[in-house]
TITI-505846 format. One record per atom (N, C-alpha, C): residue in one letter; atom name; x, z, y. Coordinates in steps of 0.2 Angstrom, whole numbers, plus 5000, padded with zeros to 4 digits. Each point is the difference from the previous one (the first is absolute). Layout:
N
SITE   marmar   drennu     px     pz     py
SITE        A       CA      X      Z      Y
...
//
This chain:
64
SITE   marmar   drennu     px     pz     py
SITE        X        N   5236   5146   4930
SITE        X       CA   4993   4999   5000
SITE        X        C   4997   5006   4996
SITE        X        N   4994   5003   5002
SITE        X       CA   4997   5005   4997
SITE        X        C   4993   4998   4996
SITE        X        N   4999   5004   4995
SITE        X       CA   4994   4999   4996
SITE        X        C   4994   5001   5004
SITE        X        N   4995   4995   5000
SITE        X       CA   4994   5001   5004
SITE        X        C   4995   5005   4998
SITE        X        N   5001   5002   4993
SITE        X       CA   4996   5005   4997
SITE        X        C   5002   5007   5001
SITE        X        N   5007   5001   4998
SITE        X       CA   5002   5007   5001
SITE        X        C   5006   5001   5005
SITE        X        N   5002   4995   5003
SITE        X       CA   5005   5000   5006
SITE        X        C   5007   5001   4998
SITE        X        N   5001   5000   4993
SITE        X       CA   5007   5001   4998
SITE        X        C   5004   4993   5001
SITE        X        N   5007   5001   5000
SITE        X       CA   5004   4994   5001
SITE        X        C   5000   4996   4994
SITE        X        N   4998   4993   5001
SITE        X       CA   5000   4996   4994
SITE        X        C   5007   4998   4998
SITE        X        N   5001   4999   4993
SITE        X       CA   5006   4998   4997
SITE        X        C   5001   4993   4999
SITE        X        N   5005   4996   5002
SITE        X       CA   5001   4993   4999
SITE        X        C   5002   4999   4993
SITE        X        N   4996   4995   4997
SITE        X       CA   5001   4999   4993
SITE        X        C   5004   4993   4999
SITE        X        N   5000   4996   5005
SITE        X       CA   5004   4993   4999
SITE        X        C   4996   4995   5004
SITE        X        N   5004   4994   5000
SITE        X       CA   4997   4994   5004
SITE        X        C   5000   4995   4995
SITE        X        N   4995   4995   5001
SITE        X       CA   4999   4994   4995
SITE        X        C   4998   4994   5005
SITE        X        N   5001   4994   4997
SITE        X       CA   4998   4994   5004
SITE        X        C   4993   4999   4999
SITE        X        N   4997   4996   5005
SITE        X       CA   4993   4998   4999
SITE        X        C   4999   4996   4994
SITE        X        N   5005   4996   4998
SITE        X       CA   5000   4997   4993
SITE        X        C   4999   5004   4994
SITE        X        N   5003   5006   5001
SITE        X       CA   4999   5005   4994
SITE        X        C   4993   5003   5000
SITE        X        N   4997   4999   5005
SITE        X       CA   4993   5002   5000
SITE        X        C   4995   4995   5000
SITE        X        N   5002   4994   4998
SITE        X       CA   4996   4994   5000
SITE        X        C   4997   4997   5006
SITE        X        N   5004   5001   5006
SITE        X       CA   4998   4998   5006
SITE        X        C   5004   4994   5003
SITE        X        N   4997   4996   5004
SITE        X       CA   5004   4995   5003
SITE        X        C   5004   5002   5006
SITE        X        N   5005   4996   5002
SITE        X       CA   5003   5001   5006
SITE        X        C   5006   5005   4999
SITE        X        N   5004   5001   5005
SITE        X       CA   5006   5005   5000
SITE        X        C   4998   5007   5003
SITE        X        N   5001   5005   4996
SITE        X       CA   4998   5006   5002
SITE        X        C   5003   5006   4995
SITE        X        N   4999   5006   5003
SITE        X       CA   5002   5006   4996
SITE        X        C   4994   5004   4999
SITE        X        N   5000   5003   4994
SITE        X       CA   4995   5005   4998
SITE        X        C   5003   5006   4999
SITE        X        N   5000   5006   5004
SITE        X       CA   5003   5006   4999
SITE        X        C   4995   5005   4997
SITE        X        N   5002   5004   4995
SITE        X       CA   4995   5004   4997
SITE        X        C   5002   5007   5001
SITE        X        N   4996   5005   5002
SITE        X       CA   5001   5007   5001
SITE        X        C   4995   5004   4996
SITE        X        N   5002   5006   4999
SITE        X       CA   4995   5005   4996
SITE        X        C   5001   5007   5003
SITE        X        N   4995   5003   4999
SITE        X       CA   4999   5007   5003
SITE        X        C   5003   5005   4994
SITE        X        N   5004   5005   5002
SITE        X       CA   5002   5005   4995
SITE        X        C   4995   5005   4998
SITE        X        N   4995   5001   5004
SITE        X       CA   4995   5005   4999
SITE        X        C   4993   4998   4998
SITE        X        N   4999   4994   5001
SITE        X       CA   4993   4998   4997
SITE        X        C   5001   4993   4998
SITE        X        N   4994   4997   4997
SITE        X       CA   5001   4993   4996
SITE        X        C   5000   4994   5005
SITE        X        N   5002   5001   5006
SITE        X       CA   4999   4994   5005
SITE        X        C   5006   4995   4999
SITE        X        N   4999   4994   4999
SITE        X       CA   5005   4995   5000
SITE        X        C   4999   4995   5006
SITE        X        N   5005   4998   5003
SITE        X       CA   4999   4995   5006
SITE        X        C   5004   4994   4999
SITE        X        N   4997   4994   5002
SITE        X       CA   5004   4994   5000
SITE        X        C   5000   4998   5007
SITE        X        N   5006   4998   5003
SITE        X       CA   5001   4997   5006
SITE        X        C   5002   4993   5000
SITE        X        N   4997   4996   5003
SITE        X       CA   5001   4992   5000
SITE        X        C   5003   4998   5006
SITE        X        N   5006   4997   5000
SITE        X       CA   5004   4998   5006
SITE        X        C   5001   4992   4999
SITE        X        N   4996   4996   5004
SITE        X       CA   5000   4993   5000
SITE        X        C   5006   4998   5004
SITE        X        N   5006   4997   4996
SITE        X       CA   5006   4998   5004
SITE        X        C   4998   4993   5004
SITE        X        N   4995   4996   4998
SITE        X       CA   4998   4994   5003
SITE        X        C   4998   5002   5007
SITE        X        N   4998   5006   5002
SITE        X       CA   4998   5002   5006
SITE        X        C   5004   5005   5003
SITE        X        N   5002   5000   5006
SITE        X       CA   5004   5004   5003
SITE        X        C   4997   5006   5003
SITE        X        N   5002   5006   4999
SITE        X       CA   4997   5006   5002
SITE        X        C   5005   5004   5005
SITE        X        N   4998   5001   5006
SITE        X       CA   5005   5003   5005
SITE        X        C   4996   5006   5002
SITE        X        N   5005   5005   5002
SITE        X       CA   4997   5007   5003
SITE        X        C   5001   5000   5007
SITE        X        N   4994   5002   5003
SITE        X       CA   5000   5001   5008
SITE        X        C   5003   5007   5001
SITE        X        N   5006   5000   5003
SITE        X       CA   5004   5006   5001
SITE        X        C   4997   5005   5004
SITE        X        N   4995   4998   5005
SITE        X       CA   4997   5004   5005
SITE        X        C   4994   5004   4996
SITE        X        N   4996   4997   4997
SITE        X       CA   4994   5003   4997
SITE        X        C   5001   5001   4992
SITE        X        N   5005   4997   4997
SITE        X       CA   5002   5001   4993
SITE        X        C   4994   4997   4996
SITE        X        N   4997   4995   5002
SITE        X       CA   4994   4997   4996
SITE        X        C   5003   4993   4998
SITE        X        N   4999   4999   4994
SITE        X       CA   5002   4993   4997
SITE        X        C   4996   4995   5002
SITE        X        N   5003   4994   5002
SITE        X       CA   4996   4994   5001
SITE        X        C   5002   4995   4996
SITE        X        N   4995   4996   4997
SITE        X       CA   5001   4995   4995
SITE        X        C   5001   4993   5004
SITE        X        N   5005   4996   4999
SITE        X       CA   5001   4994   5004
SITE        X        C   4999   4994   4995
SITE        X        N   4995   4996   5001
SITE        X       CA   4999   4994   4996
SITE        X        C   5005   4995   5001
//
């Protein structure tokens, strides 16, 4: 994943649970940072919902 600001490759910093972030449900919060500017990114993955990739278009579809 690249930085939206400077386009550098983001560095993965670690994964945490939703509980670690005071959130309800089952999920993973991944944190990434940019080595060239002060950008930090949190990515939330809700395990309670299934996310599948469409192999033809490579678009993600959320299934409830």
